[in-house]
C-alpha positions as CSV (number, residue, x, y, z in Angstrom):
1,M,120.7,115.2,162.4
2,T,119.7,112.4,164.8
3,N,122.2,111.7,167.5
4,P,122.3,107.8,167.7
5,S,123.6,107.7,171.2
6,E,120.5,109.5,172.5
7,T,117.8,107.2,171.2
8,E,119.1,103.9,169.9
9,P,117.4,100.9,171.5
10,A,119.0,98.0,173.3
11,F,118.9,96.0,170.1
12,S,116.6,94.8,167.3
13,A,114.6,91.6,167.3
14,A,116.6,90.4,164.3
15,D,119.7,90.2,166.6
16,S,118.2,87.4,168.8
17,Y,119.8,84.6,166.8
18,R,123.2,86.2,167.0
19,R,122.9,86.7,170.8
20,T,121.7,83.2,171.4
21,F,124.5,81.7,169.3
22,L,127.3,83.7,171.0
23,G,125.8,83.2,174.4
24,N,125.5,79.4,174.0
25,A,128.9,79.0,172.4
26,G,130.6,79.5,175.7
27,L,133.6,81.2,174.1
28,S,135.2,83.7,176.4
29,L,136.2,85.9,173.5
30,G,132.7,85.7,172.0
31,G,131.1,86.3,175.3
32,L,133.3,89.3,176.0
33,A,132.6,90.8,172.5
34,L,128.9,90.2,173.0
35,S,128.7,91.8,176.4
36,K,130.5,94.9,175.0
37,L,128.2,95.0,172.0
38,L,125.1,94.7,174.2
39,A,126.3,97.5,176.5
40,Q,127.0,99.8,173.6
41,E,123.7,99.1,172.0
42,A,121.8,99.4,175.3
43,I,123.1,102.8,176.3
44,G,124.9,104.3,173.3
45,A,128.6,105.3,173.2
46,D,128.1,108.6,175.0
47,S,124.9,108.2,177.0
48,S,124.0,107.3,180.5
49,P,122.4,104.0,181.4
50,L,118.7,103.6,180.9
51,T,116.5,104.6,183.9
52,D,112.8,104.6,184.8
53,R,112.6,107.9,183.1
54,G,112.8,106.3,179.7
55,I,115.5,106.3,176.9
56,L,115.8,110.1,177.0
57,G,116.5,110.4,180.7
58,K,114.8,113.8,180.5
59,P,112.8,115.6,177.8
60,H,114.8,117.4,175.1
61,F,113.4,120.7,176.3
62,E,111.1,122.1,179.0
63,P,107.7,120.4,178.5
64,R,104.4,122.2,178.5
65,A,102.4,118.9,179.2
66,K,103.3,116.0,181.4
67,R,100.6,113.7,180.2
68,V,98.0,113.1,177.5
69,I,94.4,112.0,177.6
70,Y,93.3,111.1,174.0
71,L,89.6,110.8,173.4
72,F,89.4,108.9,170.1
73,M,86.0,108.9,168.3
74,S,86.3,105.8,166.1
75,G,84.3,105.9,162.9
76,G,84.8,109.5,161.7
77,P,82.6,112.2,163.3
78,S,80.9,114.6,160.9
79,Q,82.7,117.9,161.3
80,L,80.0,119.5,159.1
81,D,77.3,118.7,161.7
82,L,79.4,119.4,164.8
83,F,82.0,122.2,164.2
84,D,82.4,123.3,160.6
85,Y,79.3,125.4,160.0
86,K,78.7,126.1,156.3
87,K,75.7,128.2,155.4
88,S,76.4,127.7,151.7
89,L,75.6,124.0,152.1
90,I,72.3,124.9,153.5
91,D,71.6,127.3,150.7
92,L,72.7,124.8,148.1
93,H,71.0,121.8,149.7
94,G,70.2,119.2,147.0
95,Q,72.3,120.7,144.3
96,Q,75.2,118.8,142.7
97,L,78.8,119.1,144.1
98,P,80.5,121.4,141.6
99,D,83.2,119.8,139.5
100,S,85.4,122.8,140.3
101,V,85.4,121.9,144.0
102,R,86.1,118.2,143.6
103,G,88.5,118.5,140.7
104,T,90.2,115.2,140.0
105,Q,90.0,113.9,143.5
106,R,88.7,110.4,143.8
107,L,85.7,109.3,145.8
108,T,85.6,106.2,148.0
109,G,84.1,103.0,146.6
110,M,81.0,103.5,148.7
111,S,79.9,106.7,146.8
112,G,82.2,106.7,143.8
113,N,79.6,105.1,141.6
114,Q,76.8,107.5,142.5
115,S,75.2,109.1,139.4
116,S,74.2,112.0,141.6
117,I,76.4,113.8,144.2
118,P,73.9,116.1,146.0
119,L,75.2,118.6,148.6
120,V,73.4,118.3,151.9
121,G,73.4,121.0,154.6
122,S,73.4,120.2,158.3
123,P,69.9,119.9,159.9
124,F,71.3,121.0,163.2
125,Q,71.5,124.6,164.5
126,F,74.9,126.2,165.2
127,A,76.0,129.1,167.3
128,Q,79.3,130.9,168.0
129,H,81.0,130.3,171.4
130,G,84.0,131.5,173.3
131,P,86.5,134.3,172.6
132,S,87.3,132.8,169.1
133,G,83.6,132.7,168.1
134,A,83.9,129.0,167.3
135,W,80.9,127.6,165.6
136,I,79.5,124.6,167.6
137,S,76.5,122.5,166.9
138,E,73.5,122.3,169.3
139,L,74.4,118.7,169.7
140,L,77.4,119.6,171.9
141,P,76.1,122.1,174.5
142,H,78.5,121.2,177.2
143,I,81.6,121.3,175.0
144,A,80.3,124.6,173.7
145,K,80.4,126.0,177.3
146,N,84.1,125.1,177.4
147,A,85.1,126.8,174.1
148,G,87.3,129.2,176.0
149,D,89.6,126.4,177.0
150,I,89.6,124.6,173.6
151,C,91.6,125.0,170.4
152,F,89.5,123.8,167.4
153,V,91.7,122.5,164.5
154,K,89.4,122.7,161.5
155,S,92.0,121.9,158.8
156,M,93.1,118.3,159.7
157,F,93.7,116.0,156.7
158,T,94.9,112.5,156.1
159,E,95.5,110.1,153.2
160,A,93.5,107.2,154.6
161,I,90.0,106.6,153.3
162,N,89.0,103.5,155.3
163,H,88.7,102.9,159.0
164,G,91.4,100.3,159.7
165,P,94.2,102.3,158.0
166,G,92.8,105.6,159.2
167,V,92.8,104.7,162.9
168,T,96.1,102.9,162.6
169,F,97.6,106.1,160.9
170,F,96.6,108.3,163.9
171,Q,97.8,105.8,166.5
172,T,101.0,104.6,164.9
173,G,102.1,107.1,162.2
174,T,101.5,104.7,159.4
175,Q,98.5,103.1,157.7
176,I,100.1,99.6,157.9
177,A,99.7,97.8,161.2
178,G,102.8,96.7,163.1
179,R,104.5,99.9,164.1
180,P,104.6,101.2,167.7
181,S,101.7,103.2,168.9
182,I,102.0,106.8,170.0
183,G,101.6,105.8,173.7
184,S,104.3,103.3,173.3
185,W,106.7,105.8,171.8
186,L,106.0,108.2,174.8
187,S,106.5,105.4,177.3
188,Y,109.8,104.5,175.6
189,G,111.0,108.1,175.5
190,L,109.7,109.5,178.8
191,G,109.4,106.4,180.9
192,Q,107.2,105.6,183.8
193,E,106.3,108.0,186.6
194,N,104.4,105.7,188.9
195,A,106.1,102.4,189.6
196,N,102.8,100.8,190.4
197,L,100.9,101.7,187.3
198,P,101.7,101.4,183.6
199,A,102.9,104.4,181.6
200,F,100.2,103.7,178.9
201,V,96.6,102.7,179.6
202,V,93.7,102.0,177.2
203,L,90.0,102.3,178.0
204,I,87.3,101.3,175.5
205,T,83.6,102.2,175.9
206,K,81.8,98.9,176.4
207,D,78.9,97.6,174.3
208,K,79.6,99.7,171.2
209,G,79.5,98.6,167.6
210,G,81.2,99.9,164.5
211,Q,84.6,99.1,163.2
212,P,86.7,96.7,165.5
213,L,89.6,98.0,167.4
214,G,92.6,95.8,167.3
215,A,95.4,95.5,169.9
216,H,97.9,96.7,167.3
217,L,96.5,100.2,168.0
218,W,98.1,100.2,171.4
219,G,100.9,97.7,170.7
220,S,104.6,98.4,171.0
221,G,105.6,97.1,167.6
222,F,109.3,96.7,167.5
223,L,109.8,98.6,170.7
224,P,110.4,96.5,173.9
225,T,107.1,94.9,174.9
226,R,107.0,96.6,178.3
227,H,105.9,99.8,176.4
228,Q,102.7,98.4,175.0
229,G,99.4,99.8,176.3
230,V,97.6,98.0,179.1
231,L,93.8,97.6,178.4
232,L,91.6,98.1,181.4
233,R,88.2,96.4,181.0
234,A,84.9,97.1,182.5
235,A,84.8,93.8,184.4
236,K,85.5,92.3,187.8
237,D,89.1,91.8,186.7
238,P,90.0,95.0,184.8
239,V,93.1,93.3,183.5
240,L,92.9,89.7,182.3
241,Y,94.7,87.2,184.6
242,L,95.7,89.9,187.0
243,G,93.9,88.5,190.0
244,N,95.1,85.4,192.0
245,P,93.4,82.1,191.4
246,D,91.1,80.8,194.2
247,G,93.2,79.5,197.1
248,V,96.3,81.5,196.1
249,S,97.2,84.3,198.6
250,R,99.1,87.4,197.8
251,E,102.0,86.1,199.8
252,S,102.1,82.9,197.8
253,R,102.0,84.8,194.6
254,R,105.0,86.9,195.8
255,L,107.0,83.7,196.6
256,M,106.2,82.2,193.2
257,L,107.2,85.4,191.4
258,D,110.5,85.5,193.3
259,R,111.4,82.0,192.2
260,L,110.3,82.7,188.7
261,R,112.4,85.8,188.6
262,E,115.5,83.8,189.7
263,M,114.9,81.4,186.7
264,H,114.4,84.3,184.3
265,E,117.5,86.0,185.5
266,Q,119.5,82.8,185.0
267,K,118.2,82.5,181.5
268,L,119.0,86.2,180.9
269,T,122.6,85.6,182.0
270,D,122.8,82.7,179.6
271,T,121.2,84.3,176.5
272,H,121.4,88.0,176.9
273,D,117.9,88.3,175.5
274,T,116.4,91.5,177.0
275,E,112.9,90.3,176.2
276,I,113.4,88.1,179.2
277,Q,114.0,91.3,181.2
278,N,110.7,92.7,179.8
279,R,108.9,89.5,180.9
280,I,110.3,89.9,184.4
281,E,109.0,93.5,184.5
282,H,105.6,92.4,183.1
283,Y,105.2,90.0,186.0
284,E,106.3,92.6,188.6
285,M,103.9,95.2,187.1
286,A,101.0,92.8,187.2
287,Y,101.7,92.1,190.9
288,K,101.8,95.8,191.7
289,M,98.6,96.4,189.7
290,Q,96.7,93.9,191.8
291,S,96.3,96.7,194.4
292,S,97.0,99.9,192.3
293,V,94.3,99.3,189.6
294,P,91.4,98.6,192.0
295,E,92.3,101.6,194.0
296,A,92.4,103.8,190.9
297,A,89.1,102.5,189.7
298,D,87.3,102.9,193.0
299,L,85.1,106.0,192.8
300,S,83.8,105.8,196.3
301,N,85.9,108.7,197.5
302,E,84.7,111.0,194.7
303,S,82.3,113.8,195.7
304,R,78.7,113.7,194.6
305,S,79.2,117.0,192.7
306,T,82.1,115.5,190.8
307,L,80.2,112.4,189.9
308,D,77.2,114.5,188.8
309,S,79.3,116.7,186.6
310,Y,80.2,113.7,184.4
311,G,76.5,112.8,183.8
312,P,74.2,110.0,184.8
313,D,76.3,107.2,183.4
314,V,79.4,107.9,185.4
315,E,78.8,105.1,187.9
316,K,78.3,102.5,185.2
317,P,81.7,100.8,184.6
318,G,82.8,100.9,181.0
319,T,80.7,103.9,179.8
320,F,82.4,106.8,178.3
321,A,81.5,108.9,181.3
322,A,83.1,106.4,183.7
323,N,86.2,106.1,181.5
324,C,86.6,109.9,181.4
325,L,86.6,110.0,185.2
326,L,88.9,107.0,185.4
327,A,91.2,108.8,183.0
328,R,91.4,111.8,185.4
329,R,92.2,109.5,188.3
330,L,94.9,107.7,186.3
331,A,96.4,111.0,185.3
332,E,96.5,112.0,188.9
333,R,98.4,108.9,189.7
334,G,101.1,109.5,187.1
335,V,99.9,107.5,184.0
336,G,101.5,109.4,181.1
337,F,99.3,108.4,178.2
338,I,95.6,107.5,178.6
339,Q,93.8,106.4,175.4
340,L,90.0,106.4,175.4
341,Y,88.1,104.8,172.4
342,H,84.5,105.5,171.7
343,Q,83.0,103.8,168.7
344,D,79.8,104.1,166.4
345,W,80.6,107.4,164.6
346,D,80.4,105.8,161.1
347,H,77.1,107.3,159.8
348,H,76.7,106.4,156.2
349,G,73.0,106.6,156.8
350,G,70.6,107.6,159.5
351,L,72.9,110.5,160.6
352,P,70.1,112.9,161.7
353,N,68.8,110.2,164.1
354,M,72.1,108.6,165.2
355,L,74.4,111.6,165.6
356,P,72.4,113.2,168.4
357,A,72.3,110.0,170.5
358,I,76.1,109.4,170.3
359,C,76.9,113.1,170.9
360,K,74.8,112.9,174.1
361,E,77.0,110.0,175.3
362,I,80.3,112.0,175.0
363,D,79.3,115.7,175.4
364,Q,78.9,116.1,179.1
365,P,81.7,113.7,180.1
366,A,84.3,115.3,177.8
367,A,83.4,118.7,179.0
368,A,83.4,117.6,182.7
369,L,86.9,116.1,182.2
370,I,88.2,119.5,181.1
371,Q,86.6,121.3,184.0
372,D,87.6,118.6,186.5
373,L,91.3,118.8,185.4
374,K,91.0,122.6,185.5
375,Q,89.6,122.7,189.0
376,R,92.4,120.4,190.3
377,G,95.1,122.5,188.6
378,M,95.9,119.7,186.2
379,L,94.7,121.2,182.9
380,D,97.8,123.3,182.4
381,D,100.0,120.2,182.1
382,T,97.5,117.7,180.8
383,L,96.9,117.6,177.0
384,V,93.4,116.5,176.1
385,V,92.8,115.5,172.5
386,W,89.5,114.8,170.8
387,G,88.9,113.5,167.2
388,G,88.4,110.6,164.8
389,E,90.3,109.1,161.9
390,F,88.8,111.4,159.2
391,G,85.7,113.5,158.6
392,R,82.5,113.1,156.5
393,T,81.5,114.4,153.0
394,N,79.5,117.5,152.3
395,Y,77.3,115.5,150.0
396,C,74.8,112.7,150.6
397,Q,75.8,109.1,150.3
398,G,73.1,107.5,148.1
399,K,69.9,109.3,147.3
400,I,69.1,112.5,149.3
401,Q,66.5,111.8,151.9
402,P,65.6,113.2,155.4
403,N,67.5,110.5,157.2
404,F,70.6,110.8,155.1
405,G,74.2,109.7,155.6
406,R,77.7,111.0,154.7
407,D,80.6,109.1,153.3
408,H,84.3,109.1,154.5
409,H,86.1,112.4,153.8
410,P,89.9,112.5,154.5
411,R,90.6,115.9,152.9
412,C,89.4,118.1,155.8
413,F,88.0,117.5,159.2
414,T,87.9,118.9,162.7
415,M,89.7,117.9,165.9
416,W,90.0,119.8,169.2
417,M,92.5,120.0,172.0
418,A,92.6,121.6,175.4
419,G,95.2,122.2,178.1
420,G,98.9,121.1,178.0
421,G,100.2,124.3,176.4
422,I,97.5,124.5,173.6
423,K,96.3,128.0,172.6
424,A,93.0,128.1,174.5
425,G,90.0,129.7,173.0
426,S,91.2,129.6,169.4
427,V,90.3,128.2,166.0
428,Y,93.1,127.1,163.7
429,G,92.7,126.5,160.0
430,E,89.8,126.9,157.6
431,T,88.0,124.9,155.0
432,C,86.5,126.1,151.7
433,E,83.0,127.6,151.4
434,L,81.5,124.1,150.9
435,G,83.6,122.3,153.5
436,Y,85.2,120.0,150.9
437,N,88.8,121.3,150.8
438,I,91.3,123.0,153.1
439,A,91.4,126.8,152.5
440,E,94.3,127.6,154.8
441,N,96.7,126.2,157.4
442,G,96.3,122.5,156.7
443,V,97.4,120.2,159.6
444,H,98.5,116.6,158.6
445,I,98.4,113.7,161.1
446,H,102.2,113.8,161.3
447,D,102.0,117.5,162.1
448,L,99.6,116.8,164.9
449,Q,101.8,114.1,166.3
450,A,104.9,116.3,166.1
451,T,103.1,119.1,167.9
452,M,101.9,116.7,170.7
453,M,105.4,115.4,171.2
454,H,106.7,119.0,171.2
455,L,104.3,119.9,174.0
456,L,105.7,116.9,176.0
457,G,109.2,118.2,175.6
458,I,110.2,115.8,172.8
459,D,111.8,116.7,169.5
460,H,110.0,114.3,167.2
461,E,113.0,113.9,164.9
462,R,115.3,112.8,167.7
463,L,113.1,110.1,169.4
464,T,114.1,107.2,167.1
465,Y,114.6,103.4,167.3
466,K,116.9,101.4,165.1
467,F,115.2,98.4,163.7
468,Q,116.4,96.1,160.9
469,G,119.0,98.6,159.9
470,R,116.9,101.7,159.8
471,R,116.0,104.4,162.4
472,Y,112.3,104.8,162.8
473,R,110.2,107.4,164.5
474,L,106.5,108.1,165.1
475,T,106.3,110.7,162.3
476,D,108.5,108.7,159.9
477,V,110.2,111.3,157.7
478,H,107.4,113.8,157.9
479,G,105.8,116.2,160.3
480,Q,106.2,119.8,161.4
481,V,105.4,121.4,164.8
482,V,102.5,123.8,164.3
483,P,103.3,127.0,166.2
484,G,99.8,128.3,165.7
485,L,98.4,125.6,168.0
486,I,100.6,126.5,170.9
487,G,99.7,129.1,173.5
């Protein structure tokens, strides 16, 4: 049963009219009642006041991980060509998907009208790696070398069949946009370790196509806005409007912010609207980031061996390699949740030509990130997550041809994790002989989210926020911690 005093928020957005009315009424009795109500809502009847350590004050139990670096491959990587080796698909290449395998399950609108559903085996070679004997494609040689540090989850599943709902589901716990993202939940619960950097940072590989990535994926939803993710761009100004205009010195900016803070604080006293407090904190964080972000993004003090380990693109801002190294630097500096997005994994056609190219972009940097964290003693308490919003079908989309494609497949796909208390060198779950259904140990999105929060010391059922009369959480009313993923 959730203890409301541990996790209830300051108040919901729906209360703003009530606060404004009472605050402006000037009635001493109303003002007294309002102040008491706000205090109770802000800290709960039995809890301590909020601190920089988040609403929880401290984790529910001893955490295994202190931070998360989430490598999201937007578009849906083909598990059957990367991690889920199926000899039967090769043997039955070109034959029809058996009705007994599909059953009554629906197909997406992109392949549902096909008169022929031909199975298609992977054209790429596989080999077993690490103590678990994990099957890994020739397209990922660097990740294969790190198999001893990785837990491959081959039995992920979701209900989403399209990209927008699919990505939103992973990031917010629901397919409908508007809820807080996972990074915002963790910022809200655990707070901010470095006063000069946000608790939640987002990095997107530049110049990529595919499905668009909306700000709702790192938004705070109904949580206070200070918990939303901060997008760092590959540009002269990594954060929009962060720098001072020409002719404005840092000292002048400080004076302006001091006066602005005084006006905001007066308005806060009059209205009791804590979004004003959030606005004050946004301005202050922006001022601090004027120096902390450029310092974090400056690679000049990295050794040549470190730079080389991430591959030839590491010194090109905005590449996946550069973002992986920046993620490690942000993790070192206390950023709790670092979200990397890499697009162009949606291969409805041209997979044999396109998949090798995109794998080359991410293989060496992702592997280097694991090793870099490990060498610095950070992998043990840094959880690295890799995966997309769903997988791909075991059959060809359209007519079978050499340069084939695969449709979306939500019923089973592969993700992997490393560090942060994960069971290293393991494989969890299994799919059927043809890679169409889960054979054992299915892991739903909410189970993954619950397990990630568990590794961070959070009971996913107890980190809640009351909004419009209901307590919400990242995993909604679902999710189970998966012990088999934990080392």
